[in-house]
Backbone as a printed PyTorch tensor [residue, N CA C, xyz], in Angstrom:
tensor([[[ -83.8380,   20.3910,  -99.0370],
         [ -84.4270,   19.2100,  -98.5290],
         [ -84.1390,   18.9210,  -97.2120]],

        [[ -82.9040,   19.0390,  -96.7850],
         [ -82.4870,   18.8400,  -95.3310],
         [ -83.2650,   19.9910,  -94.3990]],

        [[ -83.0620,   21.3230,  -95.0660],
         [ -83.6850,   22.4570,  -94.1060],
         [ -85.3590,   22.0980,  -93.9200]],

        [[ -85.8510,   21.3970,  -94.9790],
         [ -87.4710,   21.3630,  -94.8110],
         [ -87.5850,   20.3070,  -93.6990]],

        [[ -86.7770,   19.1690,  -93.8950],
         [ -86.8560,   18.0450,  -92.8270],
         [ -86.7100,   18.6640,  -91.2500]],

        [[ -85.7210,   19.4660,  -91.0650],
         [ -84.9490,   20.1450,  -90.0100],
         [ -86.1490,   21.0680,  -89.4750]],

        [[ -86.8720,   21.8970,  -90.4260],
         [ -87.8800,   22.6880,  -89.8490],
         [ -89.0350,   21.8950,  -89.4970]],

        [[ -89.3540,   20.9120,  -90.2160],
         [ -90.5850,   20.0140,  -89.7800],
         [ -90.1070,   19.4980,  -88.4710]],

        [[ -89.0550,   19.0360,  -88.1350],
         [ -88.7190,   18.2680,  -86.9100],
         [ -88.9900,   19.3670,  -85.7730]],

        [[ -88.4590,   20.6310,  -86.1430],
         [ -88.3170,   21.5730,  -85.0460],
         [ -89.8710,   22.0920,  -84.6360]],

        [[ -90.8660,   22.1050,  -85.6890],
         [ -92.1940,   22.4380,  -85.5850],
         [ -92.7600,   21.4100,  -84.7350]],

        [[ -92.7980,   20.2050,  -85.2030],
         [ -93.1680,   19.1460,  -84.2380],
         [ -92.7860,   19.0060,  -83.0850]],

        [[ -91.5700,   19.1860,  -82.6550],
         [ -90.9750,   19.0970,  -81.5640],
         [ -91.5970,   19.9650,  -80.5140]],

        [[ -91.6530,   21.2840,  -81.1890],
         [ -91.9480,   22.3110,  -80.2840],
         [ -93.6020,   22.3990,  -79.8510]],

        [[ -94.3880,   21.7210,  -80.7560],
         [ -95.6020,   21.3160,  -80.4930],
         [ -95.7790,   20.3070,  -79.3410]],

        [[ -95.0410,   19.1400,  -79.3170],
         [ -94.9240,   18.1960,  -78.3140],
         [ -94.6670,   18.7610,  -77.0410]],

        [[ -93.5720,   19.7420,  -76.9360],
         [ -93.0540,   20.1910,  -75.9810],
         [ -94.2140,   21.0420,  -75.2130]],

        [[ -94.9880,   21.9000,  -76.2430],
         [ -96.0410,   22.7330,  -75.6680],
         [ -96.9870,   22.0290,  -74.8840]],

        [[ -97.4550,   20.9050,  -75.6540],
         [ -98.5460,   20.0130,  -74.8980],
         [ -98.0250,   19.3230,  -73.6770]],

        [[ -96.8200,   18.9080,  -73.7080],
         [ -96.4870,   18.4870,  -72.4970],
         [ -96.2860,   19.4230,  -71.2720]],

        [[ -95.9400,   20.5030,  -71.6260],
         [ -95.8520,   21.6010,  -70.6970],
         [ -97.2710,   22.1130,  -69.9920]],

        [[ -98.3630,   22.1130,  -70.9800],
         [ -99.5800,   22.2960,  -70.3390],
         [-100.1260,   21.3430,  -69.7250]],

        [[ -99.8540,   20.0350,  -69.9290],
         [-100.4390,   18.9830,  -69.3250],
         [ -99.5610,   18.9480,  -67.8900]],

        [[ -98.3610,   19.2520,  -67.7300],
         [ -97.7450,   19.2230,  -66.6070],
         [ -98.1780,   20.5080,  -65.7180]],

        [[ -98.5320,   21.5000,  -66.3530],
         [ -99.0890,   22.5870,  -65.5490],
         [-100.3700,   22.2510,  -64.7570]],

        [[-101.2900,   21.9380,  -65.6340],
         [-102.5040,   21.4010,  -65.2920],
         [-102.3600,   20.4340,  -64.1500]],

        [[-101.4990,   19.4100,  -64.2130],
         [-101.2970,   18.4700,  -63.0350],
         [-100.9640,   19.0690,  -61.9330]],

        [[ -99.9160,   20.2110,  -62.0330],
         [ -99.3680,   20.7060,  -60.8860],
         [-100.4450,   21.6110,  -59.9470]],

        [[-101.2540,   22.1540,  -60.7510],
         [-102.4660,   22.9810,  -60.2010],
         [-103.3910,   21.8850,  -59.7140]],

        [[-103.6820,   21.0330,  -60.0730],
         [-104.5230,   20.0360,  -59.4210],
         [-104.0760,   19.4440,  -58.1310]],

        [[-102.8140,   19.1860,  -58.1600],
         [-101.9620,   18.6080,  -56.9790],
         [-101.9020,   19.7430,  -55.9160]],

        [[-101.8290,   21.0120,  -56.2960],
         [-101.8240,   22.2280,  -55.3760],
         [-103.0690,   22.3290,  -54.6040]],

        [[-104.2320,   22.1600,  -55.5280],
         [-105.7020,   22.2580,  -54.9220],
         [-105.8550,   21.1580,  -53.9150]],

        [[-105.4920,   20.0220,  -54.1830],
         [-105.6120,   18.9160,  -53.3740],
         [-105.0300,   19.1410,  -52.0660]],

        [[-103.6690,   19.5760,  -52.0360],
         [-102.6730,   19.7370,  -50.8880],
         [-103.0310,   20.9120,  -50.1070]],

        [[-103.8570,   21.9800,  -50.5830],
         [-104.1840,   23.2870,  -49.9090],
         [-103.0280,   24.2930,  -50.3840]],

        [[-102.0610,   23.7020,  -50.9650],
         [-100.8810,   24.7280,  -51.3240],
         [-101.5500,   26.2300,  -52.1120]],

        [[-102.5170,   25.8940,  -52.9420],
         [-102.8920,   27.0390,  -53.6210],
         [-103.5510,   28.1260,  -52.9470]],

        [[-104.3380,   27.4710,  -51.8340],
         [-105.0710,   28.4680,  -51.1890],
         [-104.1740,   29.1980,  -50.0650]],

        [[-103.1500,   28.4640,  -49.7270],
         [-102.0910,   29.0370,  -48.8290],
         [-101.3420,   30.2260,  -49.5760]],

        [[-101.0630,   29.7920,  -50.7910],
         [-100.0940,   30.8790,  -51.6340],
         [-100.9340,   32.0990,  -52.0280]],

        [[-102.3830,   31.8720,  -52.2210],
         [-103.2360,   33.1160,  -52.4400],
         [-103.2750,   33.9670,  -51.1880]],

        [[-103.4330,   33.3910,  -50.0300],
         [-103.5110,   34.0710,  -48.7800],
         [-102.1050,   34.7490,  -48.4670]],

        [[-101.1460,   34.0830,  -48.8010],
         [ -99.8870,   34.7670,  -48.6270],
         [ -99.6290,   36.0000,  -49.7110]],

        [[-100.1010,   35.8370,  -50.6970],
         [-100.0140,   36.9490,  -51.6750],
         [-100.9900,   38.0600,  -51.3930]],

        [[-102.0510,   37.6560,  -50.7510],
         [-102.9220,   38.8680,  -50.3870],
         [-102.2460,   39.6270,  -49.2170]],

        [[-101.6440,   38.8540,  -48.2660],
         [-101.1960,   39.5120,  -47.1680],
         [ -99.7790,   40.5170,  -47.4670]],

        [[ -99.1470,   39.8690,  -48.4990],
         [ -98.0630,   40.6940,  -49.0500],
         [ -98.4130,   42.1550,  -49.6850]],

        [[ -99.4000,   41.9170,  -50.6200],
         [ -99.9830,   43.0780,  -51.1940],
         [-100.7110,   44.2090,  -50.4870]],

        [[-101.0640,   43.5290,  -49.1600],
         [-101.9180,   44.4080,  -48.3800],
         [-100.7780,   45.5170,  -47.7420]],

        [[-101.6030,   46.9170,  -47.8950],
         [-100.5230,   48.0920,  -47.6490],
         [-100.6210,   48.3390,  -46.2270]],

        [[-101.2130,   47.6540,  -45.0690],
         [-101.2000,   47.8100,  -43.8020],
         [ -99.8670,   47.1840,  -43.1630]],

        [[ -99.1370,   48.0560,  -42.5100],
         [ -98.0090,   47.5320,  -41.9940],
         [ -98.3080,   47.0390,  -40.5660]],

        [[ -97.5490,   45.8440,  -40.2530],
         [ -97.6080,   45.3500,  -38.9570],
         [ -97.0170,   46.0410,  -38.0240]],

        [[ -97.3350,   45.9160,  -36.7220],
         [ -96.6350,   46.4170,  -35.5830],
         [ -95.2710,   46.0000,  -35.4890]],

        [[ -95.1990,   44.6850,  -35.4350],
         [ -93.8020,   44.0500,  -35.5570],
         [ -92.9810,   44.9240,  -36.5460]],

        [[ -93.3020,   45.0590,  -37.7830],
         [ -92.6510,   45.5350,  -38.7430],
         [ -92.3030,   46.9380,  -38.5670]],

        [[ -93.2960,   47.9900,  -38.1280],
         [ -93.2430,   49.2000,  -37.7410],
         [ -92.0240,   49.1940,  -36.4840]],

        [[ -92.0300,   48.4600,  -35.6620],
         [ -90.9360,   48.4830,  -34.3690],
         [ -89.4820,   47.9730,  -35.0070]],

        [[ -89.5890,   47.0270,  -36.0450],
         [ -88.4560,   46.7240,  -36.6260],
         [ -87.6390,   48.0650,  -37.3140]],

        [[ -88.6520,   48.5850,  -38.2030],
         [ -88.0860,   49.7740,  -38.8710],
         [ -87.6230,   51.0970,  -37.8390]],

        [[ -88.2380,   51.2570,  -36.9760],
         [ -87.8460,   52.1140,  -36.0890],
         [ -86.9820,   51.8510,  -34.8540]],

        [[ -86.6040,   50.5620,  -34.8220],
         [ -85.8210,   49.9110,  -33.8000],
         [ -86.2320,   50.3280,  -32.4300]],

        [[ -87.5010,   50.1270,  -32.2300],
         [ -88.1050,   50.3270,  -30.9730],
         [ -88.7440,   49.1270,  -30.2920]],

        [[ -88.9670,   49.2350,  -29.0120],
         [ -89.6310,   47.9780,  -28.2380],
         [ -90.9880,   48.4270,  -27.8030]],

        [[ -91.6450,   47.4860,  -27.4130],
         [ -92.9580,   47.8270,  -26.8790],
         [ -93.0530,   48.4710,  -25.7050]],

        [[ -92.0180,   48.3720,  -24.8220],
         [ -91.7890,   49.1870,  -23.5660],
         [ -91.3880,   50.7240,  -23.6540]],

        [[ -91.0870,   50.9550,  -24.7080],
         [ -90.4940,   52.2990,  -24.8720],
         [ -91.7160,   53.3120,  -24.7800]],

        [[ -91.5850,   54.5050,  -24.1350],
         [ -92.6090,   55.5340,  -24.2440],
         [ -92.6130,   56.1150,  -25.4600]],

        [[ -93.8340,   56.9220,  -25.8730],
         [ -94.1070,   57.5260,  -27.1510],
         [ -92.7960,   58.5430,  -27.2110]],

        [[ -92.3660,   59.2210,  -26.4570],
         [ -91.3730,   60.1740,  -26.6890],
         [ -90.0320,   59.5760,  -27.1650]],

        [[ -89.5540,   58.3070,  -26.7950],
         [ -88.5490,   57.7380,  -27.4230],
         [ -88.8050,   57.0950,  -28.5960]],

        [[ -89.9660,   56.9650,  -28.9410],
         [ -90.0880,   56.3580,  -30.4180],
         [ -90.4510,   57.5700,  -31.2310]],

        [[ -90.6320,   58.9000,  -30.9040],
         [ -90.6300,   60.0770,  -31.4920],
         [ -89.0890,   60.4420,  -31.8660]],

        [[ -88.3620,   60.2420,  -31.0160],
         [ -86.6930,   60.6540,  -31.0710],
         [ -86.1840,   59.8140,  -32.0670]],

        [[ -86.4630,   58.5850,  -32.0970],
         [ -86.1810,   57.4610,  -33.1550],
         [ -86.6460,   57.8740,  -34.4480]],

        [[ -87.8310,   58.2870,  -34.5470],
         [ -88.6820,   58.6390,  -35.7970],
         [ -87.8290,   59.7490,  -36.4470]],

        [[ -87.7510,   60.9960,  -35.6470],
         [ -87.1370,   62.0090,  -35.9600],
         [ -85.6800,   62.0240,  -36.6330]],

        [[ -84.9190,   61.2000,  -35.9600],
         [ -83.6420,   61.0130,  -36.2960],
         [ -83.4190,   60.1860,  -37.4620]],

        [[ -84.4410,   59.0460,  -37.7720],
         [ -84.2250,   58.3840,  -38.9140],
         [ -84.8750,   59.2450,  -40.1030]],

        [[ -85.9240,   59.7820,  -39.7200],
         [ -86.5260,   60.7160,  -40.9140],
         [ -85.4680,   61.7260,  -41.4830]],

        [[ -85.0660,   62.5750,  -40.5260],
         [ -84.0180,   63.2950,  -40.8990],
         [ -82.8150,   62.7520,  -41.4640]],

        [[ -82.2990,   61.7500,  -41.2040],
         [ -80.9410,   61.1220,  -41.9710],
         [ -81.5200,   60.6030,  -43.1780]],

        [[ -82.7280,   60.1960,  -43.5970],
         [ -83.0660,   59.6180,  -44.8700],
         [ -83.4710,   60.9130,  -45.6710]],

        [[ -83.7020,   62.0420,  -45.0150],
         [ -83.9610,   63.2540,  -45.9150],
         [ -82.7870,   63.8430,  -46.4370]],

        [[ -81.7380,   63.6320,  -45.5620],
         [ -80.2270,   64.2490,  -46.0740],
         [ -79.8830,   63.3090,  -47.1550]],

        [[ -79.8040,   62.1140,  -47.0700],
         [ -79.3010,   61.1690,  -48.0300],
         [ -80.1940,   60.9980,  -49.2730]],

        [[ -81.3170,   61.6770,  -49.3190],
         [ -82.2260,   61.4700,  -50.4080],
         [ -82.9910,   60.2990,  -50.6080]],

        [[ -83.0830,   59.4200,  -49.9010],
         [ -83.8290,   58.1250,  -49.8250],
         [ -85.5450,   58.3440,  -49.5380]],

        [[ -85.9720,   58.6470,  -50.3740],
         [ -87.5100,   59.0310,  -50.2030],
         [ -88.2720,   57.7850,  -49.7560]],

        [[ -87.9650,   56.6270,  -50.3360],
         [ -88.6370,   55.2040,  -49.8860],
         [ -88.4420,   54.9240,  -48.7390]],

        [[ -87.0320,   55.1320,  -48.0670],
         [ -86.9440,   54.7720,  -46.4590],
         [ -87.5210,   55.7970,  -45.7280]],

        [[ -87.5150,   57.0260,  -46.2020],
         [ -88.2090,   58.1420,  -45.6710],
         [ -89.6960,   57.7370,  -45.2450]],

        [[ -90.2060,   57.4560,  -46.3950],
         [ -91.6960,   56.9550,  -46.3540],
         [ -91.9220,   55.7100,  -45.4140]],

        [[ -91.0070,   54.7030,  -45.5790],
         [ -91.2020,   53.6590,  -44.8070],
         [ -91.2300,   53.9830,  -43.0190]],

        [[ -90.3380,   54.8630,  -42.9290],
         [ -90.1250,   55.5110,  -41.4890],
         [ -91.4540,   56.3700,  -41.1530]],

        [[ -91.9390,   56.9230,  -42.0960],
         [ -93.2090,   57.6420,  -41.7390],
         [ -94.3290,   56.7860,  -41.4130]],

        [[ -94.5220,   55.8070,  -42.3010],
         [ -95.6120,   54.7400,  -42.3590],
         [ -95.5340,   53.8960,  -40.9820]],

        [[ -94.2470,   53.6880,  -40.5200],
         [ -93.9180,   53.0020,  -39.3790],
         [ -94.4150,   53.8750,  -38.0060]],

        [[ -94.1520,   55.2000,  -38.1050],
         [ -94.4440,   56.1870,  -37.0990],
         [ -96.0400,   56.1560,  -37.0340]],

        [[ -96.7610,   56.2620,  -38.1060],
         [ -98.1540,   56.2930,  -38.0340],
         [ -98.7400,   54.9640,  -37.6580]],

        [[ -98.2390,   53.8760,  -37.9740],
         [ -98.7270,   52.4270,  -37.4470],
         [ -98.8160,   52.7130,  -36.0750]],

        [[ -97.5090,   52.9770,  -35.5900],
         [ -97.2240,   52.8040,  -33.9900],
         [ -98.2090,   54.0970,  -33.2330]],

        [[ -98.3490,   55.0990,  -33.8680],
         [ -99.2630,   56.0020,  -33.3610],
         [-100.5000,   55.7140,  -33.2020]],

        [[-101.1330,   55.0320,  -34.0870],
         [-102.3640,   54.4350,  -33.8110],
         [-102.5880,   53.3100,  -32.6300]],

        [[-101.5250,   52.5220,  -32.7290],
         [-101.3450,   51.4980,  -31.5620],
         [-101.3140,   52.5550,  -30.2020]],

        [[-100.5590,   53.3770,  -30.0590],
         [-100.2850,   53.9700,  -28.8470],
         [-101.6640,   54.5770,  -28.3230]],

        [[-102.3110,   55.2590,  -29.3840],
         [-103.7010,   56.0490,  -28.9750],
         [-104.6130,   54.9000,  -28.7460]],

        [[-104.6200,   53.8760,  -29.2610],
         [-105.6960,   52.8940,  -28.8810],
         [-105.3480,   52.2590,  -27.3350]],

        [[-104.1250,   52.3210,  -27.1120],
         [-103.5620,   51.9840,  -25.6240],
         [-104.0970,   53.0210,  -24.6420]],

        [[-104.2180,   54.1680,  -24.9840],
         [-104.3240,   55.4010,  -24.0990],
         [-103.2840,   56.0020,  -23.6270]],

        [[-102.2530,   55.6900,  -24.3010],
         [-100.8890,   56.3340,  -23.9910],
         [-100.8050,   57.6620,  -24.7000]],

        [[ -99.8080,   58.6640,  -24.4050],
         [ -99.7470,   59.8850,  -24.9820],
         [ -99.3320,   60.1420,  -26.0890]],

        [[ -99.7020,   59.5510,  -27.1500],
         [ -99.4720,   59.6780,  -28.6450],
         [-100.3520,   60.8650,  -29.1040]],

        [[ -99.5750,   62.0500,  -29.7870],
         [-100.6070,   63.1250,  -30.0390],
         [-101.4820,   62.6140,  -31.2920]],

        [[-102.4060,   63.4100,  -31.3560],
         [-103.4380,   63.0210,  -32.3770],
         [-103.2920,   63.7300,  -33.7090]]])
């Protein structure tokens, strides 16, 4: 008898908690929509999932500045690429390669001597 009452209490309590959770979630979404937080979150998510690397990120990965000539960028790239090839970090090696590709397009658009 006590087990049946306890089971009833658990079922009823979980139903009440579920309804309260759903109501709180709906209210949170409504509040976010009013304040513009939802739109900002969506925009940030889209930016994060974008596969295009920014110039700033590429420069940070390679450790170069805007004033550096292309030859210096390539020296940094070669050193980092080879170092990660030896340690076996394919992820870091691909990030270094993507950074070089990004900077290569920037140097080409500026008319500097980046190879095509």
